[in-house]
N, C-alpha and C positions, 0 to 999 in steps of 0.2 A: 591469581586472585586480583580482583579489581581494587585499586587504591581507594580508600574511603572518600577522599576529596573528589576524585573523578566520579565515583558513584553518586555522590551528592549532587554534582553538576548535572549528571544524566537524569536523575530524578526530577530536578527542577525544570529541565528542558522539556520533559514529557508531561509534567504536571500542567504546563501552560501551552504546550504545542500539540498535544494529542490527548484530548480529554477522554475520548472513548477508550483508548487503550489504557490510559492511566487508571480509569475506574475499574476495568476488568483485571488489570494486573494485581490489584490489591487482594484478589482472591487466589492468586497463585502462591505456592510455597516459596520461601525466600531463595532457595537453591535455584529456582527457575526465574523468579520475579526479577532479581537484580541483573542477571545476564540479559534477560529479555529487555529491560529498560535500557541497558547499554547498547543492545542491538538496535532498538528503535531510535535511540538518540543518534547513533551513527547514520541510520537511514534518513532521519529528519534533517540532519545537517547536510547530508549529501543532496537531498531534494531541494533544500533551501538554497544551497550554493549554486545549483544549476538554474533554479527558477528566478533567483534575484540577481544573478550576476549579469553584467553588461556583455561580457564575452562568454557565451554559454559553451561554445566548443572548448575554449581554454579551461573553463570550470570542470568539464568532463575529463579532460586530460589530467588536470590536477588531482581529481578524485582517483584516477587510476594510479598516479604516482603515490598518493597517500595509501591506497590499498596495497600496493607493492611493499611499502614500508611496514605496514601493519603485519603482513605475512612474513616479512623478514625479521619481525620482532623489534623493530626500531621505529615505532610510530612517531608522528609529529607531535609537537607539544600542545595538543588539544585534548581536553578531557574525553571527548567522544572517541577520538582515535586511540588513546591509551586504553580506555575501557574496552573498546571492541577488540583491540589486540590481545587483551587478557582473555576475552571470550574465545577468540580464535584458538589461542594456545590451550585453554582449559578444556575445550570441547572438540578439538580437532575439526574445526569447521571447514567443510569442503570449499575450496576457492571458487568452484564453478557457481556457487550460489550468490555470493556478493558480486561476482563478475556479471551474472545475469541481471542483477539490479542495476548495475552501472550501464549495461547495454540499453536497458529501458530508458534510463535517464538521458543517455545519448540520443535516443529517438526523440525525447522531449525537446532536447536542445535544437534539433533540426526542424521542429514544428511538424513532425510527421502526422499525417491523418490516416484514418483506418477505414477502408472501403467497406469491409464486411465484418460480421461478428467474429469470424475466424481470425481476421487480422487483428481485431481488438483483443481477442483472447491471447494472441501472441505477445502483444504489448503487456497486457495485464499479468501474464505468466512471469514476465521478467521483473516487473516492479512490485508485484504483490504475492503471487504464488511462491516466488523464491523466498519471501519473508516467512510465509507459512511453513515452508519446509525447514527453514533455519530454526523456527520455534520448536519443531519436532527434534532437531538436533540438540537443542538446549534441554529437552526433556529426556534425552538419551533414547529416543525412539527412532529406529531405522527400518521398521517394517514397511515394505513397499505400499501396501494398501493404506496404512495410516498416513504415509507421505502423500499419497494421491488425494486423500480426503483433506489433508492440510492445504494442498494446492487448490482444491475446490473452494475452501473457505477464503483463501487469499483472493481468488478470482471474484468471488461473490462480493467481498468487501470493496474491491476496486471498482466493480460495476456500480455498487451503491454510491461510492464517492463520485463517480462520473455523473450519475443521475442527479445527485445533490448539487453539483457544481456547474451545471450547464451555463447559467448566466454569468457566473464569475469567470469561468474559462473563456466564454465568448468575448467578454469585455476586455480580456487580455489577449484576444486574437487567437485563442486556442479552441480546438474542437476535438472531442474524443468520441462522440456518437458516430456509429457507422454511417458513412456518407451514402451508401446505397439505400439504407433505411430512410434517410432524410429525403433523398430523391424520390423514393417510392411514395412518400407522404406528400410530395409536391412542394417541398421546401428547397428554396435556392440557398445553398450553403453560403456563398459569398455575400448575398444580400442579408442573410441572418447575422453573419459576423459583423457586417457594417452597422447594423442596427438591431441588436438582440431584443426580440420581443416575444412574449408568450403567445401561443396559438394552440388551437385544438389539435392541429397536425403535429406540432412539436410535443404536446402532452402525450399523444399516442406513441411517439417514439420513446419517450422517457418511460412510459408505462410498460412498453415492450421490453426495454432493457431491465427494468426491475423484475419482470416476470422471469427472465433468464437468471438474474441474481437469486431469486427465491428458489428456483430449481437447484442451483448450486448450494445454497444454504441447506436444503434438505439432504442433498448428497453428503455434504460435509458432516452433518449431524451423526451419520453412521460411523464416523471415525472417532468420535469422542470416547467411546468405550475402549478403544485401543490405547489410550493414553494412560499414564500412571494415575492411580485413583485420586491423588491429591492435586492433580492438575486439571481434572475434568471440569470442575465448577468454573474455574477462571476462563477456560477456553469456551465453554458453553455460554458464559456471560458475554464474552466478546462477540460471539455469534448473535446473541439476542440484541445486544446494544446496536450493532451495525444494521441488523435487519430492521430494527425500529426506526433508524434513520430513513430507510426506504419507505416505511409505513407513513412517516411524517410527510415525505414528498407526495405520497399518494393522497393523503388527507388534504393537501394543498392543491388538489386537482392536477397533480403532476406538473405543476408550474414551479420550476426551480430557477426561473429567470427573474421574476419579480422579487423573490426572496430566497434566502439560503436557509 
């Protein structure tokens, strides 16, 4: 069981740090909603620790140490760690899933770029599909087809995030769009990162990425019926909310450099 104070801290963290998931989570039953908020709080803290730390490599190593302690049942004195440790124990969470997340964060720490869509899928599978599968674990779902559709939803959401954050990422010196797509559109990657500006060519790349995300959203929808009946509305809502972010990018002419 998650301690009430730790649960309250996780709720507050997601309420301000992940508006889309917080909105969708309100439609989940409490038996899933509270552990899901604890899971997302741990993921949020992990991502922030790597993104905001001066020594990113050290931040990743510290996360691995913290995860070791969580699985040993002796979490550090952080609300997110204690809450996630309770989730791990209560749901028998496979260690491979948060390990995959941390591997993706390690790729972030090294500033890795992704040449092809397949390469980008490899990254997104680690940082997002893994979370989708962990959500299935919280719903006591282990059916392989349902897990695959949950992974599709995680991939779609990550691609939507990437399409939304092109300008913000570029100003931080980061790029997640497939570099061979950019080269094919006539965009010089280094020049773009030095001076991020919107262009018709870049809009075409963003539009292409959102089309891939839309296909994944459609595939993911087929898995909703495999979930417990009282969980379907919350997951369907999360899918609709994230897909709507992509629709907003499209309405802005696929320009996510000028505005987010």
